[in-house]
N, CA, C and O atoms as a MOPAC input file, in Angstrom:
PM7 MOZYME 1SCF
protein

 N      2.91900 1    -3.01500 1    -8.96300 1
 C      3.31700 1    -3.91000 1    -7.93600 1
 C      4.87200 1    -3.97600 1    -7.99000 1
 O      5.35300 1    -4.01800 1    -9.12200 1
 N      5.59500 1    -3.98800 1    -7.09500 1
 C      7.10300 1    -4.20700 1    -6.91400 1
 C      7.54600 1    -5.64900 1    -7.48200 1
 O      6.92600 1    -6.70300 1    -7.34300 1
 N      8.69200 1    -5.45500 1    -8.11500 1
 C      9.44900 1    -6.58200 1    -8.58600 1
 C     10.37000 1    -7.06500 1    -7.56200 1
 O     11.07900 1    -6.25100 1    -6.97100 1
 N     10.42100 1    -8.19600 1    -7.32000 1
 C     11.57200 1    -8.66800 1    -6.43900 1
 C     12.38300 1    -9.90300 1    -7.29700 1
 O     11.90200 1   -10.88900 1    -7.85600 1
 N     13.91600 1    -9.42100 1    -7.17000 1
 C     14.70200 1   -10.48700 1    -7.84600 1
 C     15.17400 1   -11.44800 1    -6.79900 1
 O     15.58200 1   -11.02100 1    -5.71900 1
 N     15.14200 1   -12.58300 1    -7.04000 1
 C     15.70700 1   -13.50600 1    -6.04000 1
 C     17.11900 1   -13.88900 1    -6.11200 1
 O     17.59300 1   -13.73000 1    -7.23700 1
 N     17.89600 1   -14.33200 1    -5.26100 1
 C     19.27200 1   -14.60500 1    -5.30100 1
 C     19.38200 1   -15.93300 1    -4.78400 1
 O     18.62900 1   -16.34000 1    -3.89900 1
 N     20.45400 1   -16.75600 1    -5.38900 1
 C     20.83400 1   -17.96200 1    -4.84700 1
 C     21.35100 1   -17.69900 1    -3.41600 1
 O     21.05700 1   -18.48500 1    -2.51500 1
 N     22.04500 1   -16.71400 1    -3.20900 1
 C     22.77900 1   -16.48800 1    -1.99600 1
 C     21.82900 1   -15.81400 1    -0.94200 1
 O     21.49300 1   -14.64500 1    -1.13100 1
 N     21.42200 1   -16.43700 1     0.05800 1
 C     20.31700 1   -15.98000 1     0.80500 1
 C     20.72400 1   -14.99800 1     1.82800 1
 O     19.84700 1   -14.51500 1     2.54500 1
 N     22.08200 1   -14.61400 1     1.99100 1
 C     22.59600 1   -13.68900 1     2.85000 1
 C     22.34200 1   -12.28600 1     2.14100 1
 O     22.17700 1   -11.28100 1     2.83200 1
 N     22.31300 1   -12.23500 1     0.84300 1
 C     22.20800 1   -10.98000 1     0.09700 1
 C     20.73400 1   -10.56900 1     0.31100 1
 O     19.85800 1   -11.42800 1     0.20400 1
 N     20.41200 1    -9.22900 1     0.62500 1
 C     19.09900 1    -8.64400 1     0.53900 1
 C     18.54000 1    -8.77300 1    -0.89600 1
 O     19.25600 1    -8.67900 1    -1.89400 1
 N     17.14100 1    -9.00700 1    -0.92700 1
 C     16.72500 1    -9.14500 1    -2.22900 1
 C     16.77600 1    -7.53100 1    -3.12100 1
 O     16.85800 1    -6.49900 1    -2.45500 1
 N     16.73500 1    -7.49500 1    -4.17500 1
 C     16.74300 1    -6.10000 1    -5.04300 1
 C     15.18000 1    -5.93400 1    -5.15600 1
 O     14.45600 1    -6.71700 1    -5.77100 1
 N     14.78400 1    -4.89100 1    -4.52800 1
 C     13.37600 1    -4.36100 1    -4.67200 1
 C     13.18500 1    -3.27400 1    -5.13700 1
 O     13.67900 1    -2.27600 1    -4.61100 1
 N     12.36100 1    -3.20700 1    -6.32400 1
 C     12.20100 1    -1.98700 1    -7.09400 1
 C     11.02600 1    -1.15300 1    -6.61600 1
 O     10.02200 1    -1.00300 1    -7.31300 1
 N     11.18500 1    -0.56100 1    -5.29400 1
 C     10.17100 1     0.20600 1    -4.77300 1
 C     10.72400 1     0.97300 1    -3.60400 1
 O     11.57200 1     0.46300 1    -2.87100 1
 N     10.24300 1     2.23600 1    -3.40800 1
 C     11.02400 1     3.10000 1    -2.38500 1
 C     10.91800 1     2.40400 1    -0.85700 1
 O     11.80300 1     2.68000 1    -0.04800 1
 N      9.91400 1     1.57300 1    -0.50100 1
 C      9.74500 1     0.98300 1     0.70900 1
 C      9.16100 1    -0.14800 1     0.56900 1
 O      8.49200 1    -0.35500 1    -0.44400 1
 N      9.29800 1    -1.12600 1     1.57500 1
 C      8.54400 1    -2.37800 1     1.54100 1
 C      8.92800 1    -3.02600 1     2.89000 1
 O      9.88400 1    -2.57600 1     3.52100 1
 N      8.14000 1    -4.16800 1     3.39100 1
 C      8.29500 1    -4.78300 1     4.41400 1
 C      7.83000 1    -6.30300 1     4.20400 1
 O      6.90900 1    -6.56800 1     3.43100 1
 N      8.41600 1    -7.14600 1     4.82700 1
 C      7.99200 1    -8.66400 1     4.66500 1
 C      7.99200 1    -8.94300 1     6.20100 1
 O      9.00100 1    -8.83200 1     6.89700 1
 N      6.77500 1    -9.31300 1     6.65800 1
 C      6.61600 1    -9.91700 1     7.90100 1
 C      6.40500 1   -11.43100 1     7.83200 1
 O      6.03000 1   -11.99200 1     6.80200 1
 N      6.69700 1   -12.14000 1     9.12300 1
 C      6.30600 1   -13.38600 1     9.48200 1
 C      5.03600 1   -13.34500 1     9.99700 1
 O      4.96500 1   -12.80100 1    11.10000 1
 N      3.78400 1   -13.84700 1     9.42600 1
 C      2.58600 1   -13.34900 1    10.15000 1
 C      2.38800 1   -14.28000 1    11.38200 1
 O      1.41300 1   -14.03200 1    12.09200 1
 N      3.02900 1   -15.10800 1    11.65300 1
 C      2.77300 1   -15.74400 1    12.92600 1
 C      3.47000 1   -15.31700 1    14.14200 1
 O      2.95800 1   -15.41500 1    15.25700 1
 N      4.80900 1   -14.77300 1    13.89600 1
 C      5.53200 1   -14.17600 1    14.93200 1
 C      5.61500 1   -12.78800 1    14.90200 1
 O      6.13900 1   -12.16200 1    15.82300 1
 N      5.06100 1   -12.17200 1    13.75300 1
 C      5.06600 1   -10.49100 1    13.54600 1
 C      6.32500 1   -10.05600 1    13.62600 1
 O      6.46900 1    -8.90300 1    14.03200 1
 N      7.52600 1   -10.83400 1    13.27400 1
 C      8.70600 1   -10.38800 1    13.23500 1
 C      9.17500 1    -9.74600 1    11.74600 1
 O      8.44900 1   -10.04200 1    10.79800 1
 N     10.06700 1    -9.08900 1    11.54400 1
 C     10.25300 1    -8.43200 1    10.35700 1
 C     11.50600 1    -9.21600 1     9.68800 1
 O     12.66400 1    -9.21900 1    10.10600 1
 N     10.98300 1    -9.89000 1     8.53300 1
 C     12.04900 1   -10.66400 1     7.81400 1
 C     12.89100 1    -9.87300 1     6.95500 1
 O     14.09000 1   -10.12800 1     6.85100 1
 N     12.29400 1    -8.85100 1     6.28100 1
 C     12.99500 1    -7.79500 1     5.46100 1
 C     12.33000 1    -6.55800 1     5.44000 1
 O     11.11100 1    -6.46900 1     5.29200 1
 N     13.20700 1    -5.44500 1     5.60700 1
 C     12.58400 1    -4.22100 1     5.46000 1
 C     13.48400 1    -3.28300 1     4.59700 1
 O     14.71200 1    -3.32300 1     4.67600 1
 N     12.73500 1    -2.35000 1     3.68400 1
 C     13.55200 1    -1.43500 1     2.99300 1
 C     12.73600 1     0.01800 1     3.37100 1
 O     11.63700 1     0.22500 1     2.85800 1
 N     13.25700 1     0.85900 1     4.16100 1
 C     12.58200 1     2.05300 1     4.48000 1
 C     11.27400 1     1.87000 1     5.19400 1
 O     10.36900 1     2.70300 1     5.13300 1
 N     11.20900 1     0.77300 1     5.85900 1
 C      9.94600 1     0.47000 1     6.48500 1
 C      9.43700 1     1.37700 1     7.56700 1
 O      8.30000 1     1.16900 1     7.98900 1
 N     10.09600 1     2.28500 1     8.02600 1
 C      9.52100 1     3.13500 1     9.05400 1
 C      9.23100 1     4.41300 1     8.61400 1
 O      8.83600 1     5.26100 1     9.41400 1
 N      9.43800 1     4.75500 1     6.95400 1
 C      9.06700 1     5.95000 1     6.56000 1
 C      7.53800 1     5.91100 1     6.29400 1
 O      6.92400 1     4.89100 1     5.98200 1
 N      7.00700 1     7.12400 1     6.45300 1
 C      5.46100 1     7.25700 1     6.41500 1
 C      5.35100 1     7.47500 1     4.83800 1
 O      6.10800 1     8.27700 1     4.29100 1
 N      4.32700 1     6.69800 1     4.05500 1
 C      4.10500 1     6.96400 1     2.88200 1
 C      2.84600 1     6.73200 1     2.59700 1
 O      2.14700 1     5.97400 1     3.27000 1
 N      2.36200 1     7.49300 1     1.36400 1
 C      0.73700 1     7.49000 1     0.89300 1
 C      0.42600 1     6.02100 1     0.58200 1
 O      1.29800 1     5.32300 1     0.06500 1
 N     -0.70600 1     5.55800 1     0.85900 1
 C     -1.29300 1     4.09800 1     0.61200 1
 C     -1.56100 1     4.11800 1    -1.08000 1
 O     -1.64700 1     3.01300 1    -1.61400 1
 N     -1.65400 1     4.96100 1    -1.67700 1
 C     -1.64700 1     5.06400 1    -3.17800 1
 C     -2.89500 1     4.25500 1    -3.65200 1
 O     -3.99900 1     4.60400 1    -3.23400 1
 N     -2.80000 1     3.36400 1    -4.36400 1
 C     -3.57700 1     2.63800 1    -4.99500 1
 C     -4.63700 1     1.82100 1    -4.21000 1
 O     -5.76100 1     1.53300 1    -4.62000 1
 N     -4.05300 1     1.47100 1    -2.92700 1
 C     -4.75400 1     0.83800 1    -1.91100 1
 C     -6.08600 1     1.83400 1    -1.49700 1
 O     -7.23500 1     1.39200 1    -1.46900 1
 N     -5.77700 1     3.08100 1    -1.22000 1
 C     -6.73100 1     3.97300 1    -0.89200 1
 C     -7.73200 1     4.24900 1    -2.07200 1
 O     -8.91800 1     4.43000 1    -1.79800 1
 N     -7.37000 1     4.28300 1    -3.15800 1
 C     -8.29800 1     4.36100 1    -4.43000 1
 C     -9.22400 1     3.22800 1    -4.46100 1
 O    -10.43800 1     3.35100 1    -4.62000 1
 N     -8.61100 1     2.13200 1    -4.30500 1
 C     -9.56300 1     0.87800 1    -4.54200 1
 C    -10.48900 1     0.70200 1    -3.39100 1
 O    -11.59300 1     0.19200 1    -3.58200 1
 N    -10.07300 1     1.13300 1    -2.07800 1
 C    -11.01600 1     1.15500 1    -1.00000 1
 C    -11.99300 1     2.23700 1    -1.09300 1
 O    -13.12700 1     2.04100 1    -0.65400 1
 N    -11.71700 1     3.21400 1    -1.54900 1
 C    -12.78400 1     4.39800 1    -1.90900 1
 C    -13.66400 1     3.86300 1    -2.88000 1
 O    -14.86800 1     3.95200 1    -2.63900 1
 N    -13.29300 1     3.32000 1    -3.94200 1
 C    -14.42700 1     2.92800 1    -4.87300 1
 C    -15.18500 1     1.62000 1    -4.20300 1
 O    -16.40400 1     1.52500 1    -4.34700 1
 N    -14.41600 1     0.55900 1    -3.43200 1
 C    -15.25600 1    -0.17500 1    -3.00900 1
 C    -16.49800 1     0.17600 1    -1.95500 1
 O    -17.62900 1    -0.30900 1    -1.94100 1
 N    -16.00900 1     1.01600 1    -1.22200 1
 C    -17.12100 1     1.78600 1    -0.25800 1
 C    -18.22200 1     2.43800 1    -0.95600 1
 O    -19.37600 1     2.31300 1    -0.54400 1
 N    -17.86600 1     3.29200 1    -2.23800 1
 C    -18.71100 1     3.94700 1    -2.85700 1
 C    -19.78100 1     2.88000 1    -3.59100 1
 O    -20.99400 1     3.08800 1    -3.64600 1
 N    -19.15500 1     1.78500 1    -4.10200 1
 C    -19.92100 1     0.92600 1    -4.85300 1
 C    -20.93700 1     0.15900 1    -3.87300 1
 O    -22.01800 1    -0.27900 1    -4.26800 1
 N    -20.48300 1     0.04600 1    -2.57900 1
 C    -21.37000 1    -0.71400 1    -1.65500 1
 C    -22.50500 1     0.14500 1    -1.05000 1
 O    -23.42600 1    -0.28400 1    -0.35500 1
 N    -22.26800 1     1.56400 1    -1.46600 1
 C    -23.49100 1     2.38400 1    -0.69600 1
 C    -24.24000 1     3.18000 1    -1.77000 1
 O    -25.20000 1     3.84000 1    -1.37100 1
 N    -23.90100 1     3.22000 1    -3.25400 1
 C    -24.55900 1     3.80000 1    -4.07000 1
 C    -24.86300 1     2.96000 1    -5.42200 1
 O    -24.12700 1     2.01300 1    -5.69800 1
 N    -25.82300 1     3.26600 1    -6.16600 1
 C    -26.09300 1     2.60900 1    -7.46000 1
 C    -25.10200 1     3.31100 1    -8.44100 1
 O    -24.68000 1     4.44700 1    -8.22700 1
 N    -24.77900 1     2.61400 1    -9.45800 1
 C    -24.11000 1     2.86900 1   -10.53100 1
 C    -24.42000 1     4.18700 1   -11.18700 1
 O    -23.44600 1     4.85400 1   -11.53800 1
 N    -25.65200 1     4.67800 1   -11.41200 1
 C    -26.17900 1     5.75100 1   -11.89400 1
 C    -26.23400 1     7.08600 1   -11.02200 1
 O    -26.59200 1     8.18300 1   -11.45100 1
 N    -25.81800 1     6.80300 1    -9.72300 1
 C    -25.67600 1     8.09000 1    -9.00200 1
 C    -24.20700 1     8.69200 1    -9.18700 1
 O    -23.17100 1     8.07100 1    -9.42500 1
 N    -24.38200 1     9.99800 1    -9.02500 1
 C    -22.96200 1    10.89000 1    -8.94500 1
 C    -22.55100 1    11.00500 1    -7.57200 1
 O    -23.39500 1    11.37000 1    -6.75500 1
 N    -21.30800 1    10.73200 1    -7.17400 1
 C    -20.93800 1    10.81200 1    -5.88800 1
 C    -19.98800 1    12.11900 1    -5.83500 1
 O    -19.24500 1    12.26400 1    -6.80600 1
 N    -19.93300 1    13.06600 1    -4.82800 1
 C    -19.02700 1    14.08900 1    -4.77900 1
 C    -18.40800 1    14.05500 1    -3.51000 1
 O    -19.00400 1    13.80600 1    -2.46200 1
 N    -16.95700 1    14.35900 1    -3.64000 1
 C    -16.08900 1    13.90700 1    -2.58500 1
 C    -15.61200 1    15.57000 1    -2.11800 1
 O    -15.21600 1    16.39000 1    -2.94700 1
 N    -15.72500 1    15.81800 1    -0.83500 1
 C    -15.41200 1    17.24800 1    -0.50300 1
 C    -14.00100 1    17.27500 1    -0.63100 1
 O    -13.30300 1    16.26200 1    -0.66100 1
 N    -13.47600 1    18.74000 1    -0.72600 1
 C    -11.88600 1    19.07000 1    -0.64500 1
 C    -11.47600 1    18.45700 1     0.65700 1
 O    -10.47500 1    17.74100 1     0.67500 1
 N    -12.16200 1    18.67700 1     1.74600 1
 C    -11.51300 1    18.20600 1     2.92100 1
 C    -11.23900 1    16.80500 1     2.95600 1
 O    -10.18300 1    16.41800 1     3.45800 1
 N    -12.20300 1    15.86700 1     2.40300 1
 C    -11.92100 1    14.36000 1     2.39200 1
 C    -10.92500 1    14.01100 1     1.44300 1
 O    -10.15800 1    13.06400 1     1.61500 1
 N    -10.91300 1    14.82300 1     0.34400 1
 C     -9.85600 1    14.30700 1    -0.75700 1
 C     -8.55200 1    14.68700 1    -0.31700 1
 O     -7.63300 1    14.05300 1    -0.83500 1
 N     -8.16700 1    15.79800 1     0.72800 1
 C     -6.99500 1    16.06300 1     1.23500 1
 C     -6.71300 1    15.23200 1     2.40100 1
 O     -5.53000 1    15.28400 1     2.73700 1
 N     -7.34900 1    14.58900 1     3.01300 1
 C     -7.07400 1    13.62300 1     4.11800 1
 C     -5.92600 1    12.87300 1     3.76000 1
 O     -5.77600 1    12.32100 1     2.67100 1
 N     -5.03800 1    12.86600 1     4.79600 1
 C     -3.91900 1    11.99800 1     4.80300 1
 C     -2.56500 1    12.45300 1     4.11700 1
 O     -1.51400 1    11.81500 1     4.05500 1
 N     -2.85300 1    13.73400 1     3.60900 1
 C     -1.52600 1    14.30000 1     2.97500 1
 C     -0.70000 1    14.87500 1     3.79100 1
 O     -1.07700 1    15.62000 1     4.69500 1
 N      0.57100 1    14.57100 1     3.54200 1
 C      1.48900 1    15.03500 1     4.51800 1
 C      2.83400 1    15.66300 1     3.76400 1
 O      3.75900 1    16.12300 1     4.43400 1

């Protein structure tokens, strides 16, 4: 998870330890802060967590699940 350093001067952007991030106002959908927010990036851990969740919802823990090469390579760029 990215670390955010806060500053007493609100005109300075936060120091974010990540390659990209975005902070949205959820009501207006306006961007409050962005760092490389238009760059395409892999979803990393989110994808792994969702894959595990879907598998656990559809198979028992004693079953083996095989992922095809095509599925494993989906989303690479």
